[in-house]
N, C-alpha and C positions, 0 to 999 in steps of 0.2 A: 398901699398902704399895710399890705399885706394882713390885713385883719380884715373880719367881717361883721356886721352889727344886725344882730335877730330883735327887729321890734314886736315884742310881744303884746297880746291886749288885755293881759291881767300881771299883776305882780306875782311872783315865784315863792310859793311856798316854803321854809325851811324846813328841812328834814324829809321834806316831800321827794319821792321818785319822780320824774319826768323822764321821757325818750324824745331825741329831737330825731326828724330822719332828713336828710340830706341828697340830692342828687347832685352828681358834680362829673366833672370831665376834665380834664387834663393833658400837657404834650405829653410826647415821648420824643424823646432828643436823641439825636445819633452824634453829633459833634461834642457834646459834656455828657460826662460821667454826674447826673445830677436829676435825682426825684427818678424817674423811670426812664430808660433808656435803653435802645436796641445796639446790640455787637452785629457785623456781619463780617465771616469768616468762611474760609475752605475746609472742609471734614471730607474724608474719602471722595477728596475731586470733585466735590460739588459745592458752590458756593450756597452758605447758609445763615439765618438769624436768629439771636435769643435777644430776648427781652431781662434784663436785671432790675434792679432797685439799688439809690443810695441815696439814703436819707441824711446822715452827718454831714452837716451841725442844724441845717435849717431847711431840707429840701423835699419832707414830709409834706409840706404845704402844696408843694407842687404835684403829687401823686393823690392826695385825699384830706378833705377838711377835717382840720384836728388842732388840737391846743398843743402846740408845736416848741415844746419848753424841755429842756432837761429833766427841771422839776417835777413837771405834769404827767404821774405817769398811769397808765391804764392794760385792762387785759385787754386783749385784740383777737375779734373772730375775724376771721378772712379766709373768704371764697374765692378762687380765680376759675372763671370760665375759658376755657382753651383749646384749638381743636386736638386731636384725639392722638395726633402723630407725635404731639408736646410731653413733655413731661411737668408736673408745676411742682417748685418748689418752696416752702415758707418757715417761718421758725420753728413750727411743731410739726407734729408726724402727721401724716394723712388720716385723716377721720373716717372719712367715706365720700365716696364718688358714685354720679349719676351723669346722666344724658341729658340734653336740652338740643331742642331744634333749635338753629339760628339758620336762618333764611333757606328752611330747608336743608338742612347740612347736619347730622349729629355733631354737636360738640360734648367734649367730659368738661362735668362742673365738679371741682375736687374743693372739697370744705378739710380743714387744719383742726385740729383742736385749738382751745382755746390757751392763749400763749399766760405766762405767770406777768405779773404787774411790769409794766417796763415804759419809758420814754419814749415817743414816736420815734425817734432817729434811729432805732433798735430792730424796728421793723421790717422786714424784707421778703422779697418773693424773687424769683427764679423761674421765667418760663423757656423752656431750652430740650432740642434733641441732641442728649448727651449719652454717655455711656457712664457706668460709674464702679468703681471697688470696694469692698466694704470689709468689717470686722467687727468684730464686739468686744470689750473691751468691759469688764465687770457689770457685764448686762446691757451693757448702753450701745447702740449699733452706733460704728462713723461708717461715713460713706465719702468719699472724692469722688467728684463727677468732673468730667473734662470730654475735651472733643474726642471722637470713639475712635481717630487714629492712635490719638495720644493714649488710650487706656490699651488699646491694642498693642502698642510699643514699651507699656509697662511704666507710662512716665509717671505715673501717680503712684506707684509701688512703695517710694522714699519717703515720702510723705503720708501714708498709710501707715508704716511700718513706726514711725515715731508720733504720732499723734496720740495714739491709745495710751503708751508711756507716758507720753507729758500728761494728759489729764491725771494719769494715777498718780504720778509724783505729786503734783502740784494739791490732790484730794489728800495723802496722807502726809504732805506740808502742812496743810490749816486743818488738816481733819472735819472740812465740807465736803459733803458728798454735790457731784455736778448737780445741779438739780431736772435739767431737762431729759426726755427719755432717749434722745438723738443727737449728731453733731453733724451736721452736711459742710460740708468745703467744696465750692466750687472754683474752677479754676476759669476766667473771663477772657478770651484771645486779645482783647483790649479793655485795660482797665487803670490805666495812666501809671503803671509800676505802683499800685497802692495795694492794702489789702484794709478788709473793714470788718470789724467783731460782730457782725449780726448775731444776735442772741441764735444758737442753734443753727444759723445757716450763713457761716464764715464765707464772704466773697474774696478772693485774690486775683492779682492779676496772673497769667499762668507762667509768667517768668518769676515769678515768685514762692511757686508751688509744683511745677512740674520738673523733674529731672531726668533728662534725657540720660539713656545709656551710656552714649558718646560724650558725657561731661563729666564725667568722673573726674577728669584733671582741671578743674572750675573750680573755685573757693563758693559757687552755688549751693552745695550740699549744706555748708555751713549758714549761707545766707536763709536758705528755708527752714534750717532750723531753727535759727533766730526769729525769722519773719512767722514762722508756727506757732512756736512759743510766745510770743508778743501778743498775738491774736486770742491763741486759749487762755491765755492770764487775762484777757478782757474778762473772759466767759466765767471766772468767778468771783470776778467784781458783782456783775449784775448779778451775782450768785449767789457767793457767798464766799467763794474761792481767794478773797483779795490776794494773796501773797506773791506767789512769785509772776505771774503773768498780766496782763492788760485786761484780759478776758475775765479776771478777777475783778480786775480793777476799771469799774464804769461800767460793768452790767449788774452785778448786786448793788453794786452802793454807787449810785450816780451822783457827781457834782451838781450843785445848787444850779449854778448859772456857768457860761461857756468861760470866763474869767478863771476857774478851776481847773480847764480842760488840762492842765500841763498834771495834775493828779492820777487821770486817767493815762495819760499818755508818758508820761513821766516814770511812773512808778512800773508800766508795763512794759518798756522801753529797757529799766532798769533790771528788772526781774529775769527777763527773756536771758539774761549775760549769766544768771544763775543757771535755770534750768539746763542752759547747753553746756554749762561746764559741767555740770553735774553727768550728762550723759558723755561729755566728751573731754575726760579728767586731763588729758593730757595738752588742752587745747591751754594756751597762756592766757587767763581770763583776763588779769588788767593792760597785757599788750595788745587784746581784743579791744575792749574797752576804750584804749584810748585812740587806737587805729580807727575803729565804727564810729564813733559818739564823740569823744571828748575832744582831738585834735582840731576835728573842723569847726567847733563850739568856740573854743579859744581863742579862734583867727579871726571869729564874727563880731563875737561881742567884744564892747569895752563902753565906756562910764558915759560918753556924750549923745552916743547915736542910740546903741541896742537898747530892747525894751526887758521890764522885769518877765520872769515869768508868770507872777500871780499880778491882777490888777487887784486895785481896791475898789474903784467902781464896778457898776453892775447893770450900766444904763445904756452901754452901749447894743445897741439891735441890728445895725446896718449891717446884711449878709456878710458884707465884703470884707467889715470891721472884724466879725464872725470867721469867718473862713480864714481871714491874714493870721489868726493865733496858731492856727494848725503851723508852726512851722520850726526851724531848728533849734528856737528857745523851749519851745513846750516839750520836744522830743528828746536833744542832747541836753540842754540844760536841766531839764525837768529830771531828766536819769540821773546824771550825777550831782543833783541835790540830794535824790532819795540815796545813792550812793554815798554821799559824806555824810547823811545822815546816819545811814547801818555801819559806817565806819567808827564816829564817838559810841554808840552803844553796840554791847554785845548781842550776837547775832539769835541768842534765846530771847531778848528782851523786845528787841525790834521785831520775832515773828508774833511776842504774846500782843503786844499792842497793837498788831494788824488784824489778829485773829478778833480781838476783844472789839476792834472799829467794826467790823464785816460783821458779827453777830449782833452789833447795836442798829448799827443801819442798813441790815439786810433788805431788798426792796424799797428801799427810800432813797432821800437826797442827805448828803454833808456836803459841810463847806470844808478849806482846809485848816478852820481852828479847831471842828471837832476833830480830826485826825491828831493834832498838836496837842488836843486836850487826853485821846488815850495814851500817847505817846507819855505823859506827864504824868498820869496814873499810872503806868507800867515803872518809870522812874521812884515816884513815891512810896512805890511799893518794896523798895528795896534799898540798900545802902553803901552796894557795892560803888555803882557808879555814880558818880557826883557831878554835876555841873555847872557852871558858871553864872546860869539864868536857865528861862525856865526854856522848855523846847518851842513855845511860842516864840519868846525873843528871839534865841538863837537862828529860827527859822525864817521868820520874819525878816532877819538882816539882810536874810539872801535873798528871797524872795521878792520881794517889794520894791527892791532896788535893782539897778540894772546894773551892766558889768562885773566887775570883781576884780579884787585887790592886788597887787602885786606885794608882797612878804619880803622883807630887805631884814637877812640876818646880819651883823657884824660881829664875827667870829674874833677878832681881838677884845669886845666890850660884852659883850652877851646883849645888847640891846637889839630886841626885833620891833619892827616898824610895818606898818601897814599902808600903802596910799591909791587911790583909783586907780586903771590902767585904763592908758588914753592911749590913742594911735598919733606916732610921731609927735611925742612929746619933747618939747623945745625949753632947755633951760631961760629960766626966768620968766619962762612966756604964763602969763596969767590966765590962768583956769577958771571954769564955774567952781566957787564953793560946792563943796560934797562935805555937808556935815554928818551926815552918818558914817558910823562904821560898821565896819563887818563884826561879826564876833566868830573868830575863825578858831577853829580845832584844827590844833599842829601837831600831828603822828611824827615823827621821826627818829631818825637811827645816826648812831657816832660809831665810826669805825665798824660798820656793817650791823652792828647790835642794835635791835631795836629797843627805844627810849618809852617811859613815859606819856602819855598823853599831856600836852599844856595845850592855855587857849590864851591867843589873844584877844580881846575885848577891849581892848582902846587903841589908842591910835601908836603907841609903843610903850614897849613892857620889856623890864630886864630878866634875863634868863641865865645866872652864870654857869649854869651847868651847860651851856650849850659853848665855852669861852675855849677857845684854841690858843696854841701858842707858835709865834713862829718857829720854836725851835723844837717842836715835839714830832710827829708823824700822826697824828689825829686829822680825821675830817668829822664835818658835817653833815647829812641831806636832810633838809625840810619836806614834809609834805610825802609820809609814807605812800607807796602803792600810787600814787597817785590820786587819793582819794579824795583829797583834797581842792575843790576846783577856784584854783588861784596861780597864779604862776610864782617861782621862788628866786629872789636875788639876793645877792652872797658881797660882803664887801670885798676887795683885792685878795687879802689872804685867803679868804673861802675858797674864791674860787681858785686860786694857785694851788691850795692843798687838793682841792678834787683834781686838778690837774695832772698833778703827781704822782695822785695814787692811780687814776686812769694809766697813766705810762710806766707805773710798776708794779700794777697788777689789775686791770680791769675789770676781771673776774670777782673783786670783791666788791665792785659795786654791782648789783641785779641789775638788770638787762631792762626793767621798766626804769629803773634810773638815769643808764647809759643814755633811754631816747628822754625823758624830763632833759638831763643836763645838756642836752643836745636842742629840743624843741624851743625849753625855755630860753636859750642864751641866744640863740639867733631870734627869737622875737623881740626880746628883751633891747639886742643890741639895733635892730632896726627900727625900733620905737625912739632909740636913744635914754634910754635908762642905764645902760652898762655900752663900752666902747666893741667895735666891730673884732677888735682882735681880743677880748677875750674868749669871745665864742670861738674864733676861729685855732686859740692855742688848746680847746678842746678835741678837734681834730687829729694832733699831731699822733696819738695813740693807735689811728684807726686800722695800721696795717695788721694788729692783732686780733682786730674785732671778725667773728666770725658768724652774727648775728645779724640776717638779711633786715630786718625789723629797724636795726639801729641805721642801718645803711641806707636805710628807706628814708626815713629823717635826716639824715645829712643830706643825701642827694637832692631834696624836695627845697632843704634850703637854701643849698649851694648850687644848685643848677633848676629852677626854678621851672616852669614850663615856660614862660617867656622872656628865657634867657635868651638874649641874642648874641650869638658871635659874628657882630658885624666888624667895623673899623673900630668903631669908639669903645668897645669889648675885647677886643682883639687882643691886645696885650693881657689882660685878666684870664682869656679861654687859652691861650699858650701857657700860663702859669697855672690855671688849674688843672689841665689836660695833664703836665707832668707830674704834678703835687699828688693828684688823685688819684691816676693810673698805677703809680709807686703804692699805692694804698691798697687800690682795687684787687692789685695780685691775687690775692689767695680767696676771697670769695668769690670772685670771677671764674675761678680754675674750678675751684666747687661746683658751683651750680652749671657752667657750660660743660662739664664730663656729666654730670644726670642729666642735661637735655639731651645728650650726644648720644649716651648709654641707657637709662633707665628712668625714663623722664617719669615713668609710671608710680616711682619711690617718692614722687612730692603729692602725690593725690591727696593726702590726708592731712598735710601743712599749710594751714591757712595761712600761716604768715608767711610763708615762700611764696605761694599764690597769687596772695594782693601786693607784693613787693618785688614779683622777678621784671614786672613791666618797666618799673623807674630802673630798674636798676641795669637791664640790657638797654633800654633808651640813652642811658646816661653812658656806659662805656662805648657804643658805637656812634652817640654824640661827640663823644671824646677821641673818637676817628681809633681805639686800639683795631688793629687788624684782625686780630680773631674773632671779635666779635662780629664784623663786617663781614669776613669768610662765611662766619658761624651763617651769617643773614642770608648771604648768595647761595648757600650750601642749600638751605631749609628751603627755600622759596625753590629754586629749581627741582630738588626731589618733589614739591606737591605740584609744578607743573607737568614732570614728568609722568607723575602719576600720582592724582587727587585722591588715594589711598593712603598718601606721606600726609597726612595730615599736619600741621606744625602747631604744635604744643600750643594750647589756647591762652597763657599765662600770655604768653610774649609773641602772638600773633598778630597786633597793631605794630609792634616795631618790626617784625620780619618782613610782612608785608611791605611796610615804609620804603626801610632800605634796601629791600630787594629792589624796587620802583627806581629809589635813587641809584642804585649802582646798575641799570638794566639801561635795555634802550626801549625803544617804541615796540618791539617783541614782547616783553614784559607786559608793559602798559595794555598792548591789545589784550592779552592774555589774561589780565584783571578787568577790563572793559567787559569782556566777554560772560568772566564768571558773573559781575555787577547785572549784567541783564537779566541773566536768566534767575536771580537769587529774589526771593521773596519777604525774604525775613530783614526786618527793618534796621534790625541793630546789627547784621552782618552789611546789608547794604551802606549802611553810615562809615563802619569800618573799613572797606573798600573804598567808598571816597573819599576820605580820607586820604588812605593814601596812595589812590591815583595822583595825589596831589605834591608829593612826594620827589616827584619828577626833579631833576635839576637841567632840565631841557628845556629852555623858553618857548620852542614851539609845540612840543607835546603840550604846554601847559596852555599856552593860546588854544590851541586846538581843542582841550577839554572845556574851557570856557566857552567856546565858540557851541562845542557841542551842547552847555548848557542852557544857551538863550535861543537858539534854533528851536524847527521842531525837527529834531532829530530822532532815531527812532527809540534811544535811551532815555528813559525819564527818571530825572533828577530830583524828584517831587522833593524826597524828605530834607535835602541838604542843602544848602546855596554854596552853591560851587565855588563861587567870586571871593565868598569871605574866606574858604577853606585854602581854596591857593595863594590868596594875602596873607594868612598867617605863617607863611614859611619864609624864610630867608629871601630863597632867589623869589618865590613864587610876589612877594610884595613890588618886584620891578614891573614883574610882569604883567602883573594885574592892573596897576598903573596905566603901563603904556595900552593895554588893551583896553580901558575907560574911553582913552581919548576920543575913538572913533564908535564905540558901542555902548556908552553911561546911559543913552537912552533905553535900549534891550534889557538892561540889565536893571531900569529901575522899573522897567512894565514888567519883567519877570518876577524879580524879587520884592516889588515896592521902594518906591524913593528913597522910606529910613534903611533900606541896605545900604545905600549911597554910606550914609553917615558913618555905619558900623566899615565898611571898606575902609572909609576915609581915615577912620582911628587905625585900623590895625597895618593901613600902608606910612601912617606917621607915627607908627608906635616907637620913633629913636630919636625924634625930633629934640635938639636941646637950644635952638635958638630962634630968637623974636623972626630971623630970615628965612627959614626952616617955616617955620606958622604961617608966613604969609606968603609965601609960595605954595603950600598946600593950599591953604583958602584960597587965592589965583587960580588954582587950577580945579578945584572943585565948586569953585563961587557959580559957573553958569548950570551947573548940575542938580542945584540946592533952591528952595524956597525960602522965601525971606527970613520966616523964622527959625529955620534950620542952619542958617549963615550965624546966627545971635549967638544958638546953643553950640554952634559947633567951635565957634572963636573961643568961648569961655574953657571949654572941653579940652582943645589943643593947648593952650594955655596952660592949662593942670597937666596935662602930659607933658610938656617942656620941663616944666617946675621937676614932677617927680623924677624924671630924665635927669636932671642935673642934680637933684639928692641924692640919685644914684649912681651918677658919674664919680661925683667924690665919695661916695662909699665903694665903687668899683677901685679907687684908685688906690685906698688904703688897703683891700683886699691883695690886690696886685703888688703894692709895697712889702706886704705880710709875707706875702708867699715868695719873694725875690729873697728874704732874709730866711725863709723858712723850707726853702726846694733846695 
């Protein structure tokens, strides 16, 4: 039940002070990062161990008896007894050290200063054999702790150099000093790619904090800047720093219950972008926010299945229910809610309201209504910004209902309407009643000029100023900078005007809106809000498009990762190849030249670094000989001399096509690299690349290695699944299973057979194919799996039939326009 009952001899007297002493013990985990856990790692050539804690959301109770709820705060006096060769760290600085005899050995007793009042989930400690680098910022010490090898190699220097300025920026922004005398930030060898904002002792997965000297040509510098900014933002909120990052949001002021966790994480996620943009003014903030947060959550969110960011109920207490709240909706949608709020208020008003909120609730708890009340007070104290409803009413319409609206503007009439976004909308389909509307802020532009904010606070409304005639050259775009959390649709004339402008002068439409038009149009067409031809029309201008992030959005939509160039899709593939390669020439020539001649020029171009892999993968997939040749060159140069490293942003693609166009010589070379590599991320990359071979005998041998006691250990990757994911590999994998399915089941578990079956059957489109596949796999599966599999295969078949129709329409459009 996760609570204990103390039976007392007599009633407690109100106002009296009692002291309770309890002895306790608890588990130390190795496979779970919950409560107190152990990390095993290698440093300076030796195997070592460290202990660390992760209390959020409800794991403090695994470590010590406590009132383990966010609204209950206390000061903590922490003492750690540890071996003298280890360092003990906690939230506060060391107060004193002494010695203690433990079974005849001298152990160290480290006692820390008393913490400020804080909830249990922010208590933290680490016992490690690490080194650190340090600096002082405004009299406060900052230390970055990491493996001794990493410190010696300078891997912590980048984080150290950005941490102090971020703290200072937030202090100046909110006019609130950071209350703790020190900040420790520690990089754990394994922390499940996470970071945690414990007050005064921030814990990171080392992949999110350390930057190797040879990683300049990756997106890691920007990623680390975002993560560090996010976690420092939390520091202020427990403190009084609430505005720009999550430490300000969540440590200084804590939510009353976990249903408001989005306040902590959403504000922190939003404000990390403010900090990073402040220190990197050349970074395209709107495009980065779209790529990192908005794009993914809009694909996941819809009105039937997804959840609201905030729940009105406060009675869910199961740990798994609470843990499930730490998802894409809390982080990405939460950040999008905050960004939208910021967009319809002025920056000054936004910050002053947050300051007021932080000052009022410092070291205490708040609900989201408390935050809205402080925003309302700021609105009421001025007369420049007028809202159609209270801040609470506006924000409740977004935070308490799932999904998001599609805003449709009829430019012929000026009528704007809203409706919930559903996956796979069908004409005349009866959908669940959706009584609530959103109160929608609509920032917009006409002919490239920003217009006044309007509000859509009912299901439809007339805006005469948005009307456009068929005979003029006007065009209108809604959702300026994509600050609103919705998709935008237009009538046929509205889309036609935008398409004409793209073909006439695409630069008149800002980059973020070229991105938006492509992404909204393809999403709306996929889910039957508009015709696929409307989306395709927007791609005609692309020969002139020189922004790689726009191309990335186009390619993600036109060549998704599950696009199969099989017999059924061959016609579409051939036409797409001709259509796209003609338009890709300019952008390809630009970036392939940089790769060949001056790859370091990309080191600070974050949008290029995150987009290059998709560009190269698509161009090679479409069969451009220059791309295939470049892949062979880079792979061969690396084989001949490992110092000729393949550029990181395109390494996955080059390895794959190097293997696909090579022989067993290249494959064996990669296997040898794999066998001598201990980095899990790189091993996964190599395992994937070895599946790219087009030689059935090589793929068969690969799968045999995976299921036998061969000296190569493929523990991290299910090799059969990886092979089956490729066009050639799925046939080879199916043949392999005939004689080896029992060994595969023993090696990877029986459920892996189900996954492999879905990969092999991903192109089925007839009942006969479903039946054949079921008969093939039937002896391998248990009874309950056979029923589950039948339903899933039918769903795959139906989806493929839908896609077939869509693919046929794409092919017909391409024939007309190629």
